[in-house]
DODREN-432211 format. One line per 4 residues: number of its first residue (from 1); their letters; for each residue x, y, z of C-alpha. Coordinates in nm, 3 decimals. Example, Ala and Ser with C-alpha at 12.3 -4.5 7.8 and 13.67 -1.06 7.14 Angstrom:
BEGIN
1 = AS = 1.230:-0.450:0.780  1.367:-0.106:0.714 .
This chain:
BEGIN
1 = MLTV = 13.674:18.989:7.459  13.502:19.192:7.189  13.720:19.454:7.022  13.572:19.741:6.823 .
5 = HHLN = 13.810:19.881:6.564  13.684:20.236:6.591  13.744:20.503:6.328  13.670:20.858:6.432 .
9 = NSRS = 13.354:21.016:6.285  13.233:20.692:6.135  12.964:20.427:6.147  13.154:20.249:6.422 .
13 = QRVL = 13.002:20.494:6.670  12.678:20.299:6.625  12.850:19.978:6.736  12.979:20.141:7.055 .
17 = WLLE = 12.626:20.262:7.125  12.478:19.915:7.074  12.735:19.759:7.305  12.650:20.017:7.571 .
21 = ELGL = 12.278:19.942:7.531  12.351:19.570:7.574  12.581:19.629:7.871  12.863:19.422:7.721 .
25 = EYEI = 13.231:19.450:7.799  13.450:19.546:7.506  13.777:19.707:7.409  13.828:19.993:7.165 .
29 = KRYE = 14.116:20.011:6.921  14.125:20.361:6.777  14.210:20.474:6.427  14.224:20.831:6.295 .
33 = RDPK = 14.130:20.952:5.950  14.392:21.112:5.729  14.346:21.487:5.793  14.384:21.570:5.422 .
37 = TALA = 14.185:21.293:5.254  13.949:21.197:5.544  14.018:20.833:5.450  14.079:20.554:5.699 .
41 = PPEL = 14.445:20.471:5.772  14.606:20.168:5.601  14.642:19.996:5.940  14.275:19.897:5.919 .
45 = RAVH = 14.355:19.670:5.624  14.548:19.448:5.861  14.217:19.384:6.038  13.991:19.356:5.732 .
49 = PLGK = 14.092:19.361:5.362  13.863:19.655:5.281  14.029:19.873:5.543  13.704:20.027:5.661 .
53 = SPVV = 13.523:20.069:5.990  13.337:19.935:6.177  13.507:19.603:6.227  13.454:19.387:6.533 .
57 = TDGT = 13.684:19.105:6.638  13.597:18.838:6.892  13.861:18.569:6.923  13.906:18.426:6.574 .
61 = LTLA = 13.593:18.602:6.443  13.629:18.917:6.234  13.306:19.083:6.126  13.253:19.396:5.917 .
65 = ESGA = 12.947:19.591:5.795  12.731:19.776:6.046  12.412:19.581:5.973  12.582:19.243:6.001 .
69 = IIEF = 12.755:19.345:6.324  12.430:19.471:6.476  12.239:19.155:6.383  12.518:18.936:6.521 .
73 = LVDR = 12.541:19.120:6.852  12.165:19.139:6.906  12.115:18.772:6.815  12.400:18.650:7.034 .
77 = HGQG = 12.376:18.886:7.331  12.038:19.057:7.314  11.839:18.796:7.505  11.522:18.935:7.351 .
81 = RLAP = 11.625:19.298:7.388  11.645:19.559:7.109  11.460:19.348:6.851  11.086:19.281:6.815 .
85 = APGT = 10.963:18.925:6.853  11.006:18.704:6.543  10.696:18.669:6.329  10.549:19.006:6.424 .
89 = PERL = 10.487:19.301:6.189  10.733:19.500:6.401  11.004:19.242:6.332  10.953:19.283:5.958 .
93 = RYTY = 10.983:19.661:5.993  11.292:19.611:6.209  11.461:19.401:5.941  11.360:19.647:5.671 .
97 = WLHY = 11.516:19.948:5.845  11.834:19.756:5.927  11.888:19.712:5.552  11.737:20.042:5.437 .
101 = AEGS = 11.986:20.250:5.635  12.285:20.152:5.420  12.112:20.019:5.111  11.886:20.317:5.035 .
105 = AMPP = 11.942:20.605:5.278  12.319:20.640:5.260  12.386:20.645:4.880  12.229:20.989:4.815 .
109 = LLLS = 12.403:21.128:5.124  12.737:20.999:4.998  12.669:21.139:4.652  12.590:21.474:4.809 .
113 = LVFS = 12.921:21.470:4.991  13.119:21.371:4.679  12.962:21.621:4.441  12.975:21.907:4.691 .
117 = RMPK = 13.348:21.851:4.729  13.429:21.815:4.361  13.456:22.188:4.278  13.692:22.238:4.575 .
121 = APMP = 13.936:21.964:4.470  14.279:22.059:4.329  14.263:22.091:3.949  14.381:22.313:3.663 .
125 = FFLR = 14.198:22.647:3.674  14.043:22.601:3.330  13.870:22.281:3.444  13.711:22.433:3.752 .
129 = PIVR = 13.409:22.593:3.575  13.339:22.265:3.394  13.358:22.057:3.709  13.144:22.307:3.899 .
133 = GVSD = 12.884:22.300:3.623  12.869:21.920:3.619  12.852:21.906:3.998  12.574:22.165:4.019 .
137 = KVMK = 12.375:21.986:3.750  12.397:21.646:3.919  12.311:21.794:4.258  12.010:21.982:4.122 .
141 = TFVR = 11.863:21.712:3.897  11.937:21.395:4.093  12.106:21.416:4.434  11.890:21.679:4.607 .
145 = PQLR = 11.561:21.532:4.475  11.668:21.189:4.601  11.760:21.331:4.941  11.422:21.501:4.971 .
149 = LHLD = 11.244:21.183:4.864  11.413:20.967:5.128  11.395:21.219:5.410  11.027:21.286:5.346 .
153 = YMEG = 10.970:20.910:5.342  11.145:20.868:5.680  10.947:21.161:5.821  10.624:20.997:5.710 .
157 = ELGK = 10.717:20.661:5.860  10.792:20.820:6.197  10.440:20.961:6.182  10.318:20.601:6.219 .
161 = STYF = 10.516:20.509:6.531  10.753:20.655:6.788  11.050:20.455:6.662  11.136:20.307:6.325 .
165 = AGES = 11.026:19.951:6.406  10.729:20.042:6.624  10.657:20.193:6.963  10.966:20.044:7.127 .
169 = FSAA = 11.327:20.150:7.074  11.526:19.885:6.886  11.858:19.824:6.715  11.693:19.948:6.394 .
173 = DIQM = 11.704:20.296:6.548  12.073:20.252:6.619  12.132:20.155:6.257  11.925:20.448:6.128 .
177 = SFPV = 12.106:20.700:6.348  12.400:20.753:6.113  12.208:20.853:5.797  11.970:21.077:5.993 .
181 = EAAG = 12.258:21.240:6.179  12.441:21.289:5.849  12.133:21.456:5.702  12.096:21.673:6.011 .
185 = ARGA = 12.460:21.781:5.990  12.389:21.905:5.637  12.090:22.107:5.750  11.835:21.877:5.585 .
189 = LGEK = 11.596:21.836:5.879  11.477:22.165:6.025  11.113:22.265:6.068  10.997:22.068:5.763 .
193 = RPKL = 11.083:21.736:5.927  10.993:21.775:6.296  10.940:21.404:6.357  11.293:21.318:6.246 .
197 = AAWL = 11.429:21.601:6.459  11.230:21.482:6.763  11.345:21.125:6.706  11.707:21.244:6.706 .
201 = ERIH = 11.649:21.422:7.035  11.505:21.105:7.187  11.792:20.881:7.085  12.059:21.137:7.178 .
205 = ARPA = 11.911:21.158:7.528  11.957:20.786:7.594  12.222:20.722:7.863  12.385:20.449:7.652 .
209 = YQRA = 12.420:20.693:7.362  12.593:20.944:7.589  12.827:20.677:7.729  12.920:20.572:7.376 .
213 = LEKG = 13.007:20.932:7.289  13.230:20.957:7.593  13.414:20.639:7.497  13.424:20.699:7.122 .
217 = GPYE = 13.561:21.052:7.136  13.465:21.360:6.929  13.188:21.290:6.682  13.175:21.572:6.430 .
221 = LLS = 12.851:21.456:6.266  12.680:21.616:6.565  12.849:21.953:6.522 .
């Protein structure tokens, strides 16, 4: 039996969604973030040394990293579903977006989160103006330009096809959901990026997505 080690408000929501799309049976073991630090609890380290989510266990197999988990599940259980045929241009795009989501899209979003929180962190009062100045400078000169670059790129790519890998929904869309949802939660979509906003509406309307939300619990990226 597949077990998803599910951390609230995390990438593991994508794994639940994929399993619902594939119609597979699975169990959920839930973990809650520390309310003060928002970090995963130490209990996850007993499952995987990095102590992060998602992690999937299946018998003696323990697999981490969203992209690796998605590839494994689609290859083993997809039976031709949720991935374009090998050797096609769509398959190349599919593979690209599976890796792009974490390799290129997420770093500027994580930097945005880190630097926006820095001025609010506990520190001596005399350091606060310095930290705020550094944070504002990095956000203005690097982080925000990078976010705009990547979001405009995604918007342009969705102008070429309905979904990221082509005209058919695929697991690449599942993988891309987290960075686009994270950007949307920070108000980075709006009227300037209507194709990304419409794509989010399409994927959120999928019955499997809704079932995954019901099973995964509150998902604050959508609030």
